[in-house]
MARFIMI-934638 format. One record per atom (N, C-alpha, C, CB): residue number from 1; residue in one letter; atom name; x, y, z. Coordinates in nm, 4 decimals, always signed. Each point is the difference from the previous one (the first is absolute). Glycine has a CB too. Layout:
N
NUM,A,CA,X,Y,Z
...
END
This chain:
104
1,X,N,+1.4427,-0.0198,-0.2623
1,X,CA,-0.0514,+0.0380,-0.1297
1,X,C,+0.1107,+0.0714,-0.0751
1,X,CB,-0.2371,+0.0178,+0.0879
2,X,N,+0.2733,-0.0673,-0.2049
2,X,CA,+0.1031,+0.0662,-0.0800
2,X,C,-0.0648,+0.0922,-0.1014
2,X,CB,+0.1547,-0.1955,+0.0304
3,X,N,-0.0778,+0.2923,-0.0786
3,X,CA,-0.0538,+0.0942,-0.0978
3,X,C,-0.0494,-0.0688,-0.1263
3,X,CB,+0.1542,+0.1710,+0.0903
4,X,N,-0.0925,-0.2799,-0.1268
4,X,CA,-0.0384,-0.0695,-0.1224
4,X,C,-0.1407,-0.0577,+0.0092
4,X,CB,+0.2398,-0.0529,-0.0396
5,X,N,-0.2938,+0.0443,+0.1572
5,X,CA,-0.1314,-0.0594,+0.0188
5,X,C,-0.1110,+0.1033,+0.0168
5,X,CB,+0.1135,-0.1938,+0.1023
6,X,N,-0.0814,+0.3198,-0.1076
6,X,CA,-0.0998,+0.1052,+0.0196
6,X,C,-0.0379,+0.0596,-0.1353
6,X,CB,+0.0914,+0.0510,+0.2311
7,X,N,-0.2210,-0.0555,-0.2610
7,X,CA,-0.0512,+0.0543,-0.1259
7,X,C,-0.0641,+0.1355,+0.0266
7,X,CB,-0.0383,-0.2330,-0.0924
8,X,N,+0.0681,+0.3288,+0.0065
8,X,CA,-0.0533,+0.1365,+0.0132
8,X,C,-0.0846,+0.0309,-0.1234
8,X,CB,+0.2006,+0.0747,+0.1398
9,X,N,-0.3263,-0.0405,-0.1172
9,X,CA,-0.0934,+0.0371,-0.1067
9,X,C,-0.0188,+0.1508,+0.0041
9,X,CB,-0.1188,-0.2251,+0.0112
10,X,N,+0.1511,+0.2924,-0.1204
10,X,CA,-0.0169,+0.1454,-0.0093
10,X,C,-0.1017,+0.0301,-0.1098
10,X,CB,+0.2385,+0.0415,+0.0806
11,X,N,-0.3463,+0.0261,-0.0427
11,X,CA,-0.1085,+0.0291,-0.0937
11,X,C,+0.0082,+0.1426,-0.0522
11,X,CB,-0.1432,-0.1657,+0.1188
12,X,N,+0.0966,+0.1844,-0.2417
12,X,CA,-0.0033,+0.1334,-0.0602
12,X,C,-0.1069,+0.0845,+0.0687
12,X,CB,+0.0798,-0.0934,-0.2214
13,X,N,-0.0661,+0.2255,+0.2069
13,X,CA,-0.0867,+0.0949,+0.0697
13,X,C,-0.1484,-0.0141,-0.0336
13,X,CB,+0.1924,+0.1529,+0.0022
14,X,N,-0.2247,-0.1965,-0.1218
14,X,CA,-0.1410,-0.0076,-0.0386
14,X,C,-0.0756,-0.1137,+0.0700
14,X,CB,+0.0651,+0.0962,-0.2198
15,X,N,+0.0071,-0.1871,+0.2848
15,X,CA,-0.0653,-0.1108,+0.0697
15,X,C,-0.0360,+0.0466,+0.1412
15,X,CB,+0.1286,-0.1737,-0.1370
16,X,N,-0.2576,+0.1748,+0.1717
16,X,CA,-0.0413,+0.0478,+0.1324
16,X,C,+0.0570,-0.0864,+0.1130
16,X,CB,-0.2094,+0.0889,-0.1039
17,X,N,+0.2666,-0.0238,+0.2033
17,X,CA,+0.0621,-0.0701,+0.1126
17,X,C,-0.0999,-0.0907,+0.0710
17,X,CB,+0.1587,+0.1912,+0.0283
18,X,N,-0.2797,-0.1466,-0.0115
18,X,CA,-0.1018,-0.0803,+0.0690
18,X,C,-0.0269,-0.1304,-0.0749
18,X,CB,-0.1038,+0.2105,+0.0899
19,X,N,+0.1023,-0.2037,-0.2227
19,X,CA,-0.0245,-0.1208,-0.0795
19,X,C,+0.1197,-0.0949,+0.0062
19,X,CB,-0.1499,+0.1323,-0.1525
20,X,N,+0.2708,-0.0769,+0.1578
20,X,CA,+0.1187,-0.0847,+0.0163
20,X,C,-0.0104,-0.0741,+0.1336
20,X,CB,+0.1422,+0.1595,-0.1402
21,X,N,-0.1734,-0.0849,+0.2445
21,X,CA,-0.0094,-0.0591,+0.1333
21,X,C,-0.1068,-0.1096,+0.0050
21,X,CB,+0.0759,+0.2179,+0.0988
22,X,N,-0.1921,-0.1917,-0.1565
22,X,CA,-0.1076,-0.0982,+0.0013
22,X,C,+0.0389,-0.1257,-0.0777
22,X,CB,-0.1664,+0.1863,+0.0193
23,X,N,+0.2310,-0.1685,-0.1319
23,X,CA,+0.0449,-0.1133,-0.0804
23,X,C,+0.1062,-0.0800,+0.0749
23,X,CB,-0.0511,+0.1282,-0.2102
24,X,N,+0.1399,-0.0567,+0.2786
24,X,CA,+0.1035,-0.0684,+0.0762
24,X,C,-0.0612,-0.0808,+0.1155
24,X,CB,+0.1632,+0.1824,-0.0615
25,X,N,-0.2561,-0.1215,+0.1329
25,X,CA,-0.0632,-0.0709,+0.1113
25,X,C,-0.0804,-0.1205,-0.0485
25,X,CB,-0.0103,+0.2153,+0.1268
26,X,N,-0.0479,-0.2058,-0.2451
26,X,CA,-0.0688,-0.1141,-0.0593
26,X,C,+0.1004,-0.1123,-0.0296
26,X,CB,-0.1747,+0.1548,-0.0998
27,X,N,+0.2947,-0.1188,+0.0596
27,X,CA,+0.1053,-0.0987,-0.0253
27,X,C,+0.0404,-0.0714,+0.1285
27,X,CB,+0.0821,+0.1387,-0.1918
28,X,N,-0.0722,-0.0639,+0.2997
28,X,CA,+0.0319,-0.0601,+0.1298
28,X,C,-0.1122,-0.0945,+0.0419
28,X,CB,+0.1343,+0.2041,+0.0662
29,X,N,-0.2581,-0.1628,-0.0866
29,X,CA,-0.1147,-0.0848,+0.0325
29,X,C,+0.0029,-0.1284,-0.0830
29,X,CB,-0.1351,+0.2045,+0.0590
30,X,N,+0.1696,-0.1943,-0.1862
30,X,CA,+0.0104,-0.1183,-0.0853
30,X,C,+0.1098,-0.0936,+0.0506
30,X,CB,-0.0818,+0.1346,-0.1964
31,X,N,+0.1925,-0.0778,+0.2422
31,X,CA,+0.1079,-0.0821,+0.0566
31,X,C,-0.0473,-0.0710,+0.1265
31,X,CB,+0.1712,+0.1578,-0.0954
32,X,N,-0.2579,-0.0943,+0.1717
32,X,CA,-0.0576,-0.0657,+0.1179
32,X,C,-0.0822,-0.1219,-0.0417
32,X,CB,-0.0057,+0.2208,+0.1218
33,X,N,-0.0600,-0.2120,-0.2354
33,X,CA,-0.0751,-0.1141,-0.0507
33,X,C,+0.0904,-0.1169,-0.0351
33,X,CB,-0.1707,+0.1574,-0.0860
34,X,N,+0.2908,-0.1278,+0.0399
34,X,CA,+0.0963,-0.1052,-0.0348
34,X,C,+0.0722,-0.0563,+0.1219
34,X,CB,+0.0297,+0.1101,-0.2203
35,X,N,+0.0121,-0.0217,+0.3099
35,X,CA,+0.0907,-0.0381,+0.1083
35,X,C,-0.0632,+0.0019,+0.1392
35,X,CB,+0.1811,+0.0889,-0.1400
36,X,N,-0.2950,-0.0262,+0.1536
36,X,CA,-0.0623,+0.0150,+0.1311
36,X,C,+0.0368,+0.1342,+0.0610
36,X,CB,+0.0051,-0.2486,+0.0323
37,X,N,-0.0965,+0.3015,+0.0474
37,X,CA,+0.0188,+0.1327,+0.0589
37,X,C,+0.1208,+0.0052,+0.0929
37,X,CB,-0.2454,+0.0361,-0.0169
38,X,N,+0.2635,-0.1382,+0.0973
38,X,CA,+0.1115,+0.0012,+0.0955
38,X,C,+0.1348,+0.0006,-0.0720
38,X,CB,-0.1436,-0.1219,+0.1657
39,X,N,+0.1580,+0.0404,-0.2688
39,X,CA,+0.1285,-0.0045,-0.0709
39,X,C,+0.0295,+0.1320,-0.0706
39,X,CB,-0.0290,-0.2467,-0.0312
40,X,N,-0.0720,+0.3088,-0.0262
40,X,CA,+0.0218,+0.1303,-0.0641
40,X,C,+0.0407,+0.1020,+0.1056
40,X,CB,-0.1687,-0.0544,-0.1812
41,X,N,+0.1024,+0.0527,+0.2931
41,X,CA,+0.0334,+0.0951,+0.1072
41,X,C,+0.1427,-0.0194,+0.0490
41,X,CB,-0.2401,+0.0043,+0.0682
42,X,N,+0.2841,-0.1294,-0.0608
42,X,CA,+0.1340,-0.0301,+0.0511
42,X,C,+0.1105,+0.0154,-0.1048
42,X,CB,-0.1078,-0.1557,+0.1591
43,X,N,+0.0789,+0.1188,-0.2845
43,X,CA,+0.1052,-0.0075,-0.1022
43,X,C,+0.0038,+0.1154,-0.0989
43,X,CB,-0.0192,-0.2405,+0.0234
44,X,N,-0.0863,+0.3191,-0.0307
44,X,CA,-0.0050,+0.1062,-0.1013
44,X,C,+0.0493,+0.1319,+0.0583
44,X,CB,-0.1927,-0.1156,-0.1130
45,X,N,+0.2755,+0.1833,+0.0377
45,X,CA,+0.0431,+0.1347,+0.0363
45,X,C,-0.0274,+0.0924,-0.1170
45,X,CB,+0.1780,-0.0895,+0.1563
46,X,N,-0.2464,+0.1989,-0.1307
46,X,CA,-0.0324,+0.0931,-0.1089
46,X,C,-0.0250,+0.1392,+0.0560
46,X,CB,-0.0985,-0.1881,-0.1353
47,X,N,+0.1055,+0.2858,+0.0447
47,X,CA,-0.0201,+0.1407,+0.0361
47,X,C,-0.0542,+0.0723,-0.1215
47,X,CB,+0.1871,-0.0058,+0.1718
48,X,N,-0.2796,+0.0996,-0.1490
48,X,CA,-0.0516,+0.0840,-0.1081
48,X,C,+0.0136,+0.1458,+0.0397
48,X,CB,-0.1616,-0.1803,-0.0720
49,X,N,+0.2215,+0.2594,-0.0164
49,X,CA,+0.0134,+0.1445,+0.0207
49,X,C,-0.0932,+0.0691,-0.0993
49,X,CB,+0.2430,-0.0210,+0.0810
50,X,N,-0.3579,+0.0707,-0.0344
50,X,CA,-0.0970,+0.0589,-0.0923
50,X,C,+0.0483,+0.1276,-0.0680
50,X,CB,-0.1749,-0.0987,+0.1410
51,X,N,+0.2565,+0.1769,-0.0738
51,X,CA,+0.0481,+0.1246,-0.0621
51,X,C,+0.0939,-0.0274,-0.1162
51,X,CB,-0.0231,+0.1143,+0.2195
52,X,N,+0.1071,-0.2146,-0.2038
52,X,CA,+0.0954,-0.0343,-0.1066
52,X,C,-0.0563,-0.1024,-0.0977
52,X,CB,+0.1850,+0.0490,+0.1580
53,X,N,-0.3003,-0.1077,-0.1237
53,X,CA,-0.0614,-0.1065,-0.0810
53,X,C,+0.0966,-0.1173,-0.0168
53,X,CB,-0.1388,+0.1718,-0.1219
54,X,N,+0.1947,-0.2159,+0.2344
54,X,CA,+0.0981,-0.1079,+0.0002
54,X,C,-0.0439,-0.1096,+0.0965
54,X,CB,+0.1840,+0.1629,-0.0582
55,X,N,-0.1771,-0.2862,+0.0121
55,X,CA,-0.0207,-0.1180,+0.0838
55,X,C,+0.1320,-0.0748,+0.0081
55,X,CB,-0.2462,-0.0172,-0.0646
56,X,N,+0.2788,-0.0308,+0.1832
56,X,CA,+0.1206,-0.0793,+0.0206
56,X,C,-0.0431,-0.1317,+0.0634
56,X,CB,+0.1482,+0.2075,+0.0266
57,X,N,-0.0979,-0.3174,-0.0827
57,X,CA,-0.0389,-0.1326,+0.0481
57,X,C,+0.1256,-0.0834,+0.0239
57,X,CB,-0.2206,+0.0125,-0.1255
58,X,N,+0.2275,-0.0765,+0.2417
58,X,CA,+0.1058,-0.0958,+0.0281
58,X,C,-0.0361,-0.1290,-0.0727
58,X,CB,+0.0539,+0.1054,+0.2275
59,X,N,+0.0213,-0.1376,-0.3318
59,X,CA,-0.0265,-0.1194,-0.0803
59,X,C,+0.0921,-0.1150,+0.0398
59,X,CB,-0.0757,+0.1463,-0.1887
60,X,N,+0.1219,-0.1448,+0.3116
60,X,CA,+0.0924,-0.1015,+0.0476
60,X,C,-0.0676,-0.1270,+0.0509
60,X,CB,+0.1515,+0.1843,+0.0570
61,X,N,-0.2826,-0.1915,-0.0639
61,X,CA,-0.0738,-0.1195,+0.0426
61,X,C,-0.1001,-0.0365,-0.1097
61,X,CB,+0.0269,+0.0603,+0.2472
62,X,N,-0.0815,-0.1804,-0.2378
62,X,CA,-0.1035,-0.0408,-0.0955
62,X,C,-0.1179,+0.0966,+0.0045
62,X,CB,+0.0700,-0.2403,+0.0251
63,X,N,-0.1057,+0.2830,+0.0941
63,X,CA,-0.1125,+0.0931,+0.0160
63,X,C,+0.0306,+0.1318,-0.0712
63,X,CB,-0.0601,-0.1064,+0.2218
64,X,N,+0.1770,+0.1622,-0.1987
64,X,CA,+0.0376,+0.1262,-0.0636
64,X,C,+0.0054,-0.0111,-0.1511
64,X,CB,+0.1283,+0.0577,+0.2031
65,X,N,-0.0725,-0.1685,-0.2523
65,X,CA,+0.0065,-0.0191,-0.1453
65,X,C,-0.1400,-0.0117,-0.0592
65,X,CB,+0.2227,-0.1137,+0.0248
66,X,N,-0.3131,+0.0456,+0.0455
66,X,CA,-0.1375,-0.0103,-0.0505
66,X,C,-0.0710,+0.1351,+0.0025
66,X,CB,-0.0084,-0.2369,+0.0801
67,X,N,+0.0314,+0.3156,+0.0231
67,X,CA,-0.0584,+0.1349,+0.0014
67,X,C,+0.0499,+0.0787,-0.1204
67,X,CB,-0.0148,-0.0040,+0.2524
68,X,N,+0.1435,-0.0047,-0.2819
68,X,CA,+0.0554,+0.0702,-0.1160
68,X,C,-0.0636,-0.0475,-0.1298
68,X,CB,+0.2149,+0.0282,+0.1234
69,X,N,-0.2275,-0.1579,-0.1394
69,X,CA,-0.0605,-0.0529,-0.1231
69,X,C,-0.1450,+0.0457,-0.0149
69,X,CB,+0.1517,-0.1993,+0.0140
70,X,N,-0.2268,+0.1879,+0.0928
70,X,CA,-0.1412,+0.0383,-0.0038
70,X,C,-0.0135,+0.1497,-0.0262
70,X,CB,-0.0569,-0.1877,+0.1584
71,X,N,+0.1328,+0.2681,-0.0842
71,X,CA,-0.0088,+0.1453,-0.0155
71,X,C,+0.0419,+0.0435,-0.1400
71,X,CB,+0.0451,+0.0264,+0.2446
72,X,N,+0.0599,-0.0857,-0.2976
72,X,CA,+0.0436,+0.0347,-0.1355
72,X,C,-0.1107,-0.0297,-0.1008
72,X,CB,+0.2392,-0.0475,+0.0635
73,X,N,-0.3004,-0.0687,-0.0513
73,X,CA,-0.1086,-0.0354,-0.0913
73,X,C,-0.1191,+0.0938,+0.0115
73,X,CB,+0.0742,-0.2353,+0.0143
74,X,N,-0.1148,+0.2632,+0.1083
74,X,CA,-0.1114,+0.0929,+0.0204
74,X,C,+0.0331,+0.1395,-0.0535
74,X,CB,-0.0687,-0.1313,+0.2027
75,X,N,+0.1889,+0.1792,-0.1759
75,X,CA,+0.0387,+0.1354,-0.0420
75,X,C,+0.0046,+0.0119,-0.1524
75,X,CB,+0.1324,+0.0254,+0.2118
76,X,N,-0.0828,-0.1281,-0.2780
76,X,CA,+0.0016,+0.0022,-0.1468
76,X,C,-0.1420,+0.0098,-0.0540
76,X,CB,+0.2119,-0.1358,-0.0022
77,X,N,-0.3011,+0.0534,+0.0558
77,X,CA,-0.1383,-0.0009,-0.0493
77,X,C,-0.0736,+0.1294,+0.0324
77,X,CB,-0.0022,-0.2471,+0.0268
78,X,N,+0.0257,+0.3017,+0.0915
78,X,CA,-0.0749,+0.1178,+0.0427
78,X,C,+0.0576,+0.1313,-0.0525
78,X,CB,-0.0626,-0.1269,+0.2019
79,X,N,+0.1958,+0.1395,-0.2030
79,X,CA,+0.0626,+0.1286,-0.0317
79,X,C,+0.0765,+0.0017,-0.1322
79,X,CB,+0.0164,+0.0363,+0.2423
80,X,N,+0.0154,-0.1526,-0.2969
80,X,CA,+0.0743,-0.0078,-0.1253
80,X,C,+0.1466,-0.0338,+0.0230
80,X,CB,-0.1579,+0.1648,-0.0986
81,X,N,+0.2159,-0.2289,-0.0007
81,X,CA,+0.1370,-0.0500,+0.0117
81,X,C,+0.1050,+0.1082,+0.0194
81,X,CB,-0.0709,-0.1869,-0.1403
82,X,N,+0.0452,+0.3041,+0.0875
82,X,CA,+0.1012,+0.1061,+0.0081
82,X,C,-0.0285,+0.1012,+0.1108
82,X,CB,+0.0376,-0.0290,-0.2434
83,X,N,-0.1333,-0.0004,+0.3301
83,X,CA,-0.0373,+0.0951,+0.1056
83,X,C,+0.0901,-0.0083,+0.1227
83,X,CB,-0.2331,-0.0152,-0.0810
84,X,N,+0.3201,-0.0849,+0.0853
84,X,CA,+0.0882,-0.0154,+0.1155
84,X,C,+0.1282,-0.0714,-0.0409
84,X,CB,-0.1991,-0.0059,+0.1538
85,X,N,+0.2987,+0.0177,-0.0692
85,X,CA,+0.1273,-0.0708,-0.0178
85,X,C,+0.0275,-0.0795,+0.1257
85,X,CB,+0.0901,+0.1784,-0.1561
86,X,N,-0.0241,-0.2896,+0.1375
86,X,CA,+0.0390,-0.0850,+0.1120
86,X,C,+0.1516,-0.0079,+0.0026
86,X,CB,-0.2152,-0.1344,-0.0137
87,X,N,+0.2722,+0.1566,+0.1297
87,X,CA,+0.1439,-0.0137,+0.0169
87,X,C,+0.0282,-0.0823,+0.1244
87,X,CB,+0.0401,+0.2205,-0.1152
88,X,N,+0.0729,-0.2851,+0.1152
88,X,CA,+0.0480,-0.0615,+0.1229
88,X,C,+0.0667,+0.1103,+0.0790
88,X,CB,+0.0319,-0.2306,-0.1068
89,X,N,-0.0617,+0.2400,+0.2322
89,X,CA,+0.0616,+0.1030,+0.0832
89,X,C,+0.1510,-0.0147,-0.0108
89,X,CB,-0.1982,+0.0041,+0.1600
90,X,N,+0.2645,+0.1060,-0.1868
90,X,CA,+0.1439,-0.0014,-0.0156
90,X,C,+0.0445,-0.0099,-0.1442
90,X,CB,+0.0130,-0.1024,+0.2214
91,X,N,-0.1000,+0.0564,-0.3114
91,X,CA,+0.0336,-0.0068,-0.1420
91,X,C,-0.0160,+0.1364,-0.0634
91,X,CB,-0.0715,-0.2396,-0.0090
92,X,N,+0.1571,+0.2704,-0.0825
92,X,CA,-0.0138,+0.1254,-0.0751
92,X,C,-0.0930,-0.0186,-0.1186
92,X,CB,+0.2304,+0.0687,+0.0707
93,X,N,-0.2399,-0.1910,-0.1176
93,X,CA,-0.0812,-0.0293,-0.1172
93,X,C,-0.1457,-0.0180,+0.0402
93,X,CB,+0.1976,-0.1074,-0.1122
94,X,N,-0.2866,+0.1704,+0.0395
94,X,CA,-0.1428,-0.0212,+0.0251
94,X,C,-0.0614,-0.0578,-0.1255
94,X,CB,-0.0104,+0.1904,+0.1670
95,X,N,-0.1069,-0.2464,-0.1526
95,X,CA,-0.0672,-0.0557,-0.1156
95,X,C,-0.1497,+0.0270,+0.0112
95,X,CB,+0.1779,-0.1785,-0.0237
96,X,N,-0.2399,+0.1970,-0.0901
96,X,CA,-0.1445,+0.0123,+0.0003
96,X,C,-0.0562,-0.1407,+0.0077
96,X,CB,+0.0036,+0.2173,-0.1343
97,X,N,-0.1295,-0.2291,+0.1571
97,X,CA,-0.0608,-0.1305,+0.0219
97,X,C,+0.0185,-0.0930,-0.1199
97,X,CB,-0.1662,+0.1093,+0.1502
98,X,N,+0.1743,-0.0554,-0.2712
98,X,CA,+0.0120,-0.0870,-0.1166
98,X,C,+0.1426,-0.0487,-0.0241
98,X,CB,-0.1921,+0.1208,-0.0981
99,X,N,+0.2897,-0.0653,+0.1684
99,X,CA,+0.1381,-0.0420,-0.0168
99,X,C,+0.0336,-0.1063,+0.1047
99,X,CB,+0.0626,+0.2275,-0.0934
100,X,N,-0.0280,-0.3481,+0.0475
100,X,CA,+0.0307,-0.1050,+0.0971
100,X,C,+0.1330,+0.0281,+0.0698
100,X,CB,-0.1289,-0.1657,-0.1388
101,X,N,+0.1416,+0.1100,+0.2568
101,X,CA,+0.1267,+0.0106,+0.0739
101,X,C,+0.1045,-0.0826,-0.0726
101,X,CB,-0.1201,+0.0347,+0.2212
102,X,N,+0.2443,+0.0093,-0.2114
102,X,CA,+0.1086,-0.0761,-0.0608
102,X,C,+0.0224,-0.1269,+0.0787
102,X,CB,+0.1070,+0.2099,-0.0853
103,X,N,-0.0699,-0.3152,+0.0129
103,X,CA,+0.0360,-0.1241,+0.0676
103,X,C,+0.1319,+0.0214,+0.0742
103,X,CB,-0.1207,-0.1400,-0.1758
104,X,N,+0.1296,+0.0848,+0.2944
104,X,CA,+0.1223,+0.0183,+0.0796
104,X,C,+0.0658,-0.1314,+0.0265
104,X,CB,-0.0957,+0.2011,+0.1050
END
């Protein structure tokens, strides 16, 4: 797994950690619907730190990328576009949900 494939979601303090966690787990469940439980268990890597309100997802596989897409969509709808930032691990640049990633 390279740093370029790891997505880090950092939420603002007003977003309850429990709700972030529940939304994230719902995203993983949705990915299971697409890929199957076994493939998600084998191919998905993720971590949630409730104190820091940070989710980290390995987006180096189709499963990880789908979890990121689903979670981003759910988080925008539930918490608002400016309630969190997404960065690639190792990148200094962060973006809010409404700012698209630069083409590479």
